[in-house]
C-alpha positions, 0 to 999 in steps of 0.5 A: 606533401605539395602543400608542405613544400612552401612552408617553414620547418616550424610549421611542417613539424607542427603539422606533422606532430599534430597530424600523427597525434590526431590520426593516432587518436582517431584510429584508437577511438575507431578501433575501440568503437568497432570492438564495442559494437561487435561486443554489444551485438554479440551480447544482444544475440546471446541475450536474444537466444536466452529469451528465445529459450525462455519463450520456448520453455514457457510455451511447451505445454501450450503448444501440446494442449493449449490454445493460441490465446493462451500462448499470446497471453504467455508472450506478453512478458516480452513487454519488459524487453523494449528491444524485442520487436516481435516473437512468433510461435510455430507448431512442429510442422512450421505453421504459425501458432501465436505471435507477439508484436511490440506496440511501437511496431504494430503496423510495421511488421508481421510474422513470417509464414514459416520459421525459415521464411523471414526476410533479413534486415540490416537494421534488425537481429533475427533468430529462429530456435526449435522447441525441444520436446521428449520426442523431438521438436514440438515447435519453433520460436522466431524472435526479432530485435532492434539495434537501438542499443548499438545505435545509441552506443554509436551515437554516444561513441561519436560524441565521445570521439568528437570530444576526444578529437578536439581535446587531442587536437588542442593537446597535440597542438600545444605539444607540437609547438613545444616539441618542434622547437628542439628541432626547428630552432637550431635549423632556423638559427643556421638559416639566419646565419646563412642568410646573414653571411650571404647578405653581408659576405661576412664569413667570420660569423658563426652559428652558436654551438649546441654541444660537443660533436665528439661526445654527442655523435648521435645528435645530427643537429650538433654535427650539422652546426659544427660542420657548418661553422667549420665550413664558414671557417674554411671559406673565411680562411680561403677568402682571406688567402684569395684576397691576398693573392688578388692584391698581389695579382693586382700589383703584378698587373699594374707593374706589367701594364706599366711595363707594357705601356713603357715598352709601347711608348719606347717602341713608338718613340724609337720607331718614330725617331728611326723613320726620319733617317730611314726615309732619307736612306730610302730616298737617297738609295732610290736616287742612286738606283735611278742614277739621277745625277749620272752613271755610278760606274761599276754595276756593283754600286747599282746592286748595293744601292738596290739592296740598301733601298730594299732593306730600308723599305723592309725596315720601314715596314717593320717600324710601321707595324710596330707603331700600328701595334703600339697604337692598337694596344694603347687604344689609339688606332682609329679606323676610317670606314668606307664601302669597298669591293671585296674582290677588287681589294683581294685582287690588289693584294694578290697583285702586290704579292705576285712577284714574290709568289712567282719567285717562290714558285707558289700559285695564288688563286681566288674563288670569289662570287661574282656578285657580292654586296659592298663591305664596310671596313677601313680600306687600308687596314683591310688590305693590310690584313689580307696582305699579312695573311697572304704573305705568311702563306707565300712564305711558309708554302714550299715551291710547287704549292698553292694558295686559294682565297675564298669569300662566302656570306653568312645570312640569317633569314635572308639578311647577310650578317657576315663576310667570311674570307678563308685563305688556305695554303698547302704549306708546312702547317703548325701545331696548336701550341705554335698557333698560340705562340704565333698570336703573341707579339714578337712570337716566332714559331721557329725562334732559333738564331738559325731559323729558316723563315725570317720575320718579326712575329708582328704579322698575326698579332697586328692582324688580330688587333685590326680584326678586333677593331672591326668587331670581327674574328680570326680562326686558324686551322692547321696541321703540320705538313698538310697546310693552314686555313685562316678564316677571317670574319667581318660583320656586315654593317652599314655606314649609317650603323657605324655613324650611330655607334660613333655618336653614341 
């Protein structure tokens, strides 16, 4: 069966038909030969029994009153029976009396000492038969015959079987060549159609129908061809439908991308236009706060100038985030890589947020190994990423809570592959839907007009864009009421590797 796996169905059917035909002919010939041998042997045994009876009848008187020489002369009639090898006469008490041996076997055989003491041979037929007298057995006859008739028969049958087998082989081959076409041709036709469809991706091709499946439901090939064509028809229809849907999606994508580009360009333009007056507002409010041109008089003016300065700085931060996000989405945000000390950079971020954390009664701590290799990143963007995550943690952690920053290294075979920074807080937490929403630009988990926590929803989207630019990743694991863990992964690269990437 293994040999048939890689052959075509035409060859398989041909070989199967030929094999069955030849095996059937061989089995039939073998059965006829076996029956013939059995019948011939039975006939020889019966004929040998008649010969023994004839020998006994002709030698009754000699056994009683004659001499062995008379018996030997009497046995000479066996010369006309070439299959008889020898004949032996015994007296009533089992003693040898006379014998006959064919001329071909004079030096090759001899009578047994008694009728029952002969040695059986697979190439001879041997019988012993008593000679009946008026008052009991007066002697015995022993006859031995060859199997030449059977051997001649087997030889003839072998020649006949070989001739029949050759004829059967030739005939079965001719029949197989013609019979297999009824099965192989439709299947080969389906195979050719399937290959053409796969090669050209043309689902409008159909296989030739062989009949009506409704009226010829018992013909599997007709049903197979009809089902195959129906499948192609269904695929063709779906393919056309998918093509139309894809065309609509492409148009919708182009419209969306155009709108997104227009939005980004609008935000960038507006943000750029707003920065100039905002810088002026921040500068003038700073002058008022520091009373560079003399006392303001009422302390309320000092308070208002401080509020103006803080609001302007906050608004400038938002505008800068919008500009950064627009640049990142447009692929125009570039990074200035350098080696930084991770612990010092994180400590700087914690120092910046220390006053806000203290105001919210939130504890910020770090668990960083003493000895770390330098990390190659954009220093300002790295600090921006950490500040965004830490400020969110401070904002969403209730008073009395804590925030812990940890740094770990991933290595393979002793070589550092990644820096993993995890920031864990004991804050309010988020659901998975909230996490997905938080990663969307301008997405807000608490988006109502009277929401408790303020913000533009740009922090996490911008952070993800910046991490993507570093070929890193961000993961958030959060449970409502239990806190949030943000994992930041930065690949451990060298400045040389970054330079090679820029060149390529």
